N, C-alpha and C positions, 0 to 999 in steps of 0.2 A: 504494500500500500504506500502510495507516494503522492507527489504532485508533479505535473508536467507543464512545460511551457514551450512555445515555439514561435518562430518568425519565418515567413517565406517572402522572398522578393525584395529583400533589403540588402544594401551593401554590407559586406562582412565587417567592416570597420564600425559601422553604426550598430549592426545587430549584435556584435560581441558585447558592447556596453549595455544595450537595451535588454538583452536576454538575462543579464545579471540583475538588473533592476526588477524584472518580472519574477525571477527565481527567488530573490530575497523576500519578496512580498508573500511568498507561500512557504517560508522556511519552517513554519509550524507543522506543515504536513509531512516533513521528512527531516527529522533532526539528526539522523544517522550518517548522512552523506549528501554531497551535492556533486553535480557534474554538468559539463557543457560539450556541445559539438557545434562548430561554426565553420561554414565554407562560404563560397561566393553567392550561393543561392538560398541557403537555409541555415537557421540556428535552432538548436534544441537544448532545452534545459531540464534538469531533473533534481528533485529533492527526494531522498530515500528514507523510508521507514522500513527497515529490514525485517521481513517476516519469514521468507524462504531463502535458503542459502545466504547465511549472514556474512560469508567471506567477501573479500574484495572482488571476487569473480562475479559478484552480482552488481557491480558498479554500473551506473547508467549515466548518459546514453551508452548503449552497448552496440557493438558492430558485429555483423555476421562474419563467419569464418573466412569468407572470400573478400571481406572489407567493403562490399558494395552497399550493404544496408546499415542504417543507423536507426536505433529505436529509443524512444522515451515512453515508458509504460507506467500506468497507475492502475493497481488492482491486483487480482489474483486469478489465475487459470487453474481451477481445482482439478481438472483432469489432465494436467500437463504431462504426467508420467505416461498415461495411455496414448496421448498424441505423440509423445516422444518415440514410442515404439514403432510408429508408422513412418518415422523419419530416419531410418537406419543409415541412410547415405550421408548424413550430416555429422561432422566431427565436433561433438559438443565439448566445450571447455569449462562449463559450469554446471551446477545442479539447479539452476534457476528456471522458473517458468518463462522469464523474459526471453531467454535464448531459444526456448521452444517456439515462441511466437515468431521470432526471426526465421528459424528454420522452416516453420510452416508457411510463412509468407513467401519465402524463397521457392518453396515447392508448389504451392497452390495459389499464390496471389491472393486476391480478395476472398476467394472461396475458403481460405483458412478459417474465416469467421464461423463457418458451419461446423467446424470441428471443436470449437472452444466452449467449455462450460465454465462460466465464471462471471466475475464483475470486472469490467475493464474499460479503460479509455487509453488508447495508445496512438502514437504517431510514428510512422516509418518513412525514412527518407531513402529513396532509391536513386543512387548516384548515376547509374547507367541510364535510367529512363528520365532522370531529372524530374522526379515526381514525388509528391508528398501524399501519403495515405494516412488518414485519421479515422479511427473507428470507435464506436461506443457500444457497450453491451446491450443485450436485447431489452431488458427491463428498465434501463436508465439508472442503475445503481451508482455508477461513477460518472461525473459530469465532464463536459468539454464545452467551454465558451470560446467564441471567436469573433474577431472584428476584421472587416475587410475595407481597405482604402486603395482604390485604383488597382494596382497589381500586387499590393502587399497584403499579407494575411498574418494576423497574430492570433494565437490560441493559448489557452491555459485551463488549468483545473478550477481556477477561481477568477471572478470578475475583478477583484482587487488587484490581481496581478496584471491584468490588461490595463487598468487605470494607472498603475505605477509605471508603465512603459513611457508615459509622457506623450504618447502618440494618439491614444483614444481620447476624444473630447469628453469632458465630464458633463455631459448634457443629459437631462432626464428624457426618457421616452414618454412623452406626454399622452400618447394614445392608449397607454395601458393603466392610467391612473384610476379610471373607473374599475378596471379589472381587479386591481389590487384590493380596493375597498369592498368589492363584491365578493371575492373569493379568498381573501387574505394571502394571495400570492399572485405571481405572474406565470402563465403557462408557456412552456417551451413551444416554439423556438424563441419567442420574445423574451426580453429582459427589461429591467427598469432603466437601462442605459441605451441611449439612442445608437442604433447600428451595431450593438453587441447582441449576438444571438447564441443560442444553445444548440449544439448538434442533437438531433432527436434520438431517443432510444431506438436501437435496432437499425441504425443508419451508419453509413461510412461516407467519407468525403475524399475525393482526389483533387489535388491541386498541381497544376503544371502551367506551361506557357500558354496553353489554350484557355485557361481559366479554372473555375471551380465547378465540380460536378458532385452532387449529393444523391446517393441512392439508398434505398431501403433493402435490407437483407432479411429482416424478420418482422412479423406483424402478429399481434396477439390474437387477432381473429383469423387471419389467413393461415396461421400455423397451428390452429386448434386441432387436437388429436381426438377423433371420434371413435377410437378403438373400444371405448367402454360400451358403445351401443350394442344392445342385445345381451349384455352380461348381467348376471344376477347382482343384487346388492352386495352379497358377501364377496363375490369375485371382484367387484369394483373396490370394496374396502381393502381387500388383500393387495390389489394393485397400488392403491394410494399408500398403504403401509410401507410397501417396498420402496416406492419412489421417495417417500418422506425420509425414511431411514438412510437411503442412499444419499439424499441431499445433505443430511446432517453429517454423515460420515465423510463426504467429500470436503466439507468445510472444517474438518478437524486437522487437516494437513497444516503443519506449522512448525517452525524451528524456534518459536518463542513461547513464553507462558500465555495461556489463554483461559477464558472463562465465558460466562453468559449473564445477560441481564435477566433477572427473575422478578416479575411483578406478582406472580401468583395467579395470573390469568391462564386461560387455556393455551394460548399460543406459546408464551415463554415457558410454561410448564411442560408442554409437549417437546420443545427443543431441549430443555434440560433433561427430561426423561430419556429421550433418545440418546443424547450425549452420554448419559450415565450408563446406558446399556451397551454402548459401543466402546467407550473409553475405559481402560483398566484402572486409571487413577481417579480419585474423587474430583468432580468438576468444581471449579471455583465459581460461585454464584454471587450476584450483587443485587441488593434490594435497598430502596430508600424507604424509610419508615417515618411516620409523623406522630406527633404527640396526640393529636386528635384521632381516636380510634375509629371514628366514623369515616375519616378520610384515608386511613392507612390500610394498605393491602398486605402489610408485613406478616400477619398471622397466616395468610394463605401461602405466601412465599416460604415461610418457615415450615409449613406442612409439607410442601414439595421438597424442600431441602432435607427434611428429616427422612422422607420416604426414599429418596435417592442417595442419602448419606453424602451430600455435597459439602465442600469446604465453603460454608456460607458466611457472607459478609453483609451484615445489616447496618446501615448508617442512618442514625436519627437526624432528620433534617428539620430544624426549627425555622419558623418563618423569618427570623432575623438573619439566620445563616443564608437562606435563599436570597433575601434582599441584599445582603452584603455582596453576594457574587453576581447579582443581576447586571451591574455595569460591564463586567468582563464578559458575561454571556452575550450582552448586546453588542459589544465590540467584536465578538467572534462571528457575528452574522456577516456573511459575504453578500447576501441578497435579502431584501426585506421579506419577512414572513410573520404571520400572526402567532406562530408557534416557534419553539426552538429552545428557550431557556431550560426547559425540563431535560431535553436531550443533552444539553451542555453539562448540567450538574451530574447526571448519572455517568456520563462519559468521563468527566474529570475524576470522580470518585473511583471509578474502575481503574483508570490509568494510574492514579496515585497508589493503588494497591499492588502495583507491579505487573499488571496485565497489559499486554500490547495488542491483543486481539480478543474480541468478544462476539458471541453469537446473539442474535436478537430474534424475537418472534414477529417482527414486522412482516406484514403481508398476509397473515392468517385470516384476518377479518375480511379483507378484500376477496380472497380466494374461496373461502368457505361460508359466505353469506352471514358474516358476523355483525353487520350493521343493521339498524332498523329499516334503512332504505330498501333493503331487499324485500321484506314483507310489505312495506308500504307500496312499493311499485306493483307488486302482485295484486294488492287490494285495489289500486287505481285502475288496473286493467279490467278488473271485475266491475268497476263502476264507470266504464267508458261510455255508458248510455247517457251520462250527464252532459257530455259534449255534443250530444245530438239536440240538446235543448237550444232554442234561439239565443243568440249572444245577449240581447237585452235582459233575458230572464237570468242568464248566468251572472251578468253584471249586478243585477238586483240581489241575487243570492250571495254573491261575494261581499257586497256592501253590508248586507245583514250580518254576515259572519264577523266582519271587522267592527261593526257597531256593538255587537254583543260582547266581544272580547278583543281588545286592541293589544295583542301580543304578536310575537314573531310567527308563531304557528298559524294564526288567523290570517296574517298578511300573506303568508305563503299559499294558504288555501285559496285566498282571493286571486292571487296571481295565477295559480294553476287553472282556475275556472275561466280566466280570460285567455288562456292559451288555445291554439287551434284544435288541439286534441290532447289525449292523455298519454301519448307515446313518450318513450324514454327521452327523446330529443328535447322535449319541453319539461317533463317532470323531473328528470335527474338534475339539471342545472339549478332548479329551484331548491332542491334538497340540499345542495352544497353552498348556497348563497348565504353570506353574512348579512348583506343588504342588497336591495335591487336598485336599478338605475334611477327610478323615480324618487326613492328615498335619498339617494346620494346627490341628486341634482341641486338640492337646496344649499349644500355647502361646498360643492366643487364647481369652480368657474369654468374649467375646461369642458367643452361640449362633448357629450357622449357620442361616440362614432357608430353606435348601433350594433357593434360586433360583440356577441357573447362568446367568449373563448371556450367555455365548457360545452355550450350548445354546438359549436363547430366541431369539437372533439367527438361528441356523440354522433353527429351527422356523418362524420368521416368513417367512424366505426361501422355505422349501419350500411355503408356502401358495399361491404364485404359479405361473405356468406352468413346465413342466418344462424344464430346461436340460441340456445335455451334462454328464457327470460333472465334467470338468475345469473347466467354467464354474461349476458349483455350488461347487467349492472356491474358485475365484476370487472369487465373490460373498461367500463366508464370510470369506475373508482380507481383502477390501476393507472389508467391513462391520464387522469386529472389530479385528484387530491394526493394519491399515493406518490406519484412520480414528482409532482411539483411542490409538495409540502413535506410529506414524511421522509422521502428519500433524500431530498435536497437538504433538509434540516439535519438529518442523521449524518450525512457526509460532512457538511460544514462544521457542525458542532463536535463531532467525534474527532475529526482531523485537526480541529483547533487545539486539541490536547494530545495529538499524535496517537490516537487509538483507532485501530481498524475494526469495523463492524461488519459481520457477515450475516446474510439473511437467507436461511435455508428454504423458507416458504417461497422464495422467488427463484428457486432452481427452475430453469426454463422447461425442463422435462416434466416436472410436477405441475407447473402452470399450464402447459399445453394439454396435459391429460385431464386435469380437474375442469378446465374450461369446456371440455366436451361432454361432461357428465350431465345427465338430464335433471330437470328441476325436482322430479319426484324423489330422487335420491338425495338431493341437496337441501330439501325443505327443512328449515331449522325449527322443528317442533320443540327442540331444546337447543341451547347455543351450539352452533357449529356441529350439528349432529353427525354429518358425514365424516368430518375429521375425527371426532371423538370415537365413533364406532370403528373407524379404520385403525385407531391406536389400541384397540382391545382394552386390556386392563391397565394401561399405562397411567391414566389419570384418575384420581379419586373423585367420587361424586361431589365432595365439598367444593372442589375447584370447578367442576363442570357446571354445577347448578347455582353457583354464587352470583350475586349481582355484579355486573360489570362496573368497574370504578375508574381505573386509570389515575393519572396525576390529577389531584384536585387541590387547588390553592384558592385562598380567599381574595381573589384578584379585585373584586369590586371594593372591598374594604381597603385594600392596599392602595388603590388608585385614589381613594378619597382621603386617606390618612397618611400612612407611612410613606407612600410614593407621591403624595399630593404635589410637592414642589417639583420633584423630578419630572413628573408627567406634565404638570401645568406649564412649566417653562418650555418644553418641547412642543406642546400643542399651540401655545401662543406664537412660537417661532414659525410653526407650520402655517398658521393662519395668515402670516405676512407674506407667504410665497404667492407668486402670481397665479397659480392654478387653483387656489382656494378662495372662498368667500370669507373674508376675515370676520365680519360681523356674525355671519351665520355659524361659523365654527366656534367662535368664542361663546355664543349663546348656547350652542350644543353642549359645550363643556360645562357651562353654568347649570344647565338643566340636569346634567348627569350628577354634578356635585350636590344638587338640591334633591336628588332622588326622584325626579319627575319620570313618568313612564315613557317608553319609546326610545331611550338611549341606554345602551348596555355597555358594560366595561370593555368588551372586545372592540366596540366602535371607537372608543377612546384609545385603547391600547394600540390599534393599528396606526393611529396618528402618531403616537409616541415613537413606535418602532421606525416608521418612515422618516420622521424628522431626524431621529438619532443617526440613521444610516446616511441621509443626505448630508448632514453636517460633517460626519466623520470622513466622508469621501469627497467633500467639496463639490457636490453635484449641483449644477445650475439648471434653471428652467429654460 
């Protein structure tokens, strides 16, 4: 796990100094080593967090045995030993997965991507072809950002690195302001910086004298595996059991101490249980506990730790501890997000305990119908007759709902009733919205461009082969919130403290298979029934049937009291920016502080995060 940087189309004299500026900006991602390659056409930079082959032989950028290829690689190829056996004609000089990528690219070109199982973002410079090849993993676990100006291309694992180059203008991408406040993030390929983009998951880019070409090599719908069709429930459970244990086993390859995040929920407990059955030594597990028993999941984590006899580490986090670390968590943000500090705290605690790599249960909810939106979507389809009513009647019904109860759920119900139909294209975006365009227009001066990013994502997914309804929701969740909030936050917050996080539920073979399973088998009559049944006796009933909790902090109180000045200063500063309505935003903050209905803590927190990030990075409107 590392950080990569690169420049194409700049003189070697200028690129040599620029690549160092870019690399220094992401030194936190790789404290173990750094390296550079510079020639007349390209510069590559690398920061190393050594996980596999800790020797100097793993130094990057690394060149192929014939000297023609140079690579900068971030991530892990879990099946590199299997791929290595297919490359018997290559004289390997290291035991690293990096060199396997080089050998595979030398033999198969871009088709090497079909052989890799892992999380990765890498760039290969082909000297003979004078061509740069950049690729990102299928599910978007590892990031690549890029900026293009005329015939010059800059790329990096983080936006701050591009900004540090001195070449990328520090200008805000004004057309995504509404998107951020609507969905608490910006969806790839867009970012908050003008003309800085993210390479999409499952895509690769080639750069040469002819220009830039971006192609897709994997798609969550197109690559769905329907081999479960016709199989009994028991047979499907057996398949998932094998795929899941294989996924966990693959992610235990490491030359450094490792552990697992353990919340005591189904997903993290499943990962820890599988690790314990595979690994001969006690698994190191990490849990954050709270004084307030109503908020704390520690007792469930302890139950799992005891069951699997893990080397358990429980850290009591008091509100003042969290608040004290909040500024550094905010500074770790590479791109604004409504979430993130929680990930930073657990990553920091885990890293300080001497662990360099940890497994996470991220992805289980998206894959196994763990969110309420799965059942809500099914119920909406059953009530599709409502959209056959005349629009005026639906408008009247929506107005009645919001008159009776003016809360977020009622506003969303009204919004749904005004949609053309009950299809996922219209219902799913509403389920993920923090606010809608009509609500935001009162305090955002920038005019809404009419483009709903999540609606566009779902529309694109629907162009492909038909999936079962729950799988359609899974594809939407994975392609929107998971990739653009959960995975992005996990990467930037864990790498801020030089911790590698691996996610077994996002093994592409497991994802492809579960996406093809029919709704009858997935129906969550109890939480994530298909996953639980597939694991047999791995999980105790107390964990399976407990109330879902997650990180719960008293944010509303904090924003009004302990964080009152911290937040107020940033919101007042944001109000003075040209894209905000100063009076309306200040009035909104006053309404929140006075406890008036209609303004939630998250509405205010998104303002705080954005302004903090804009100030720290000197971003102009």
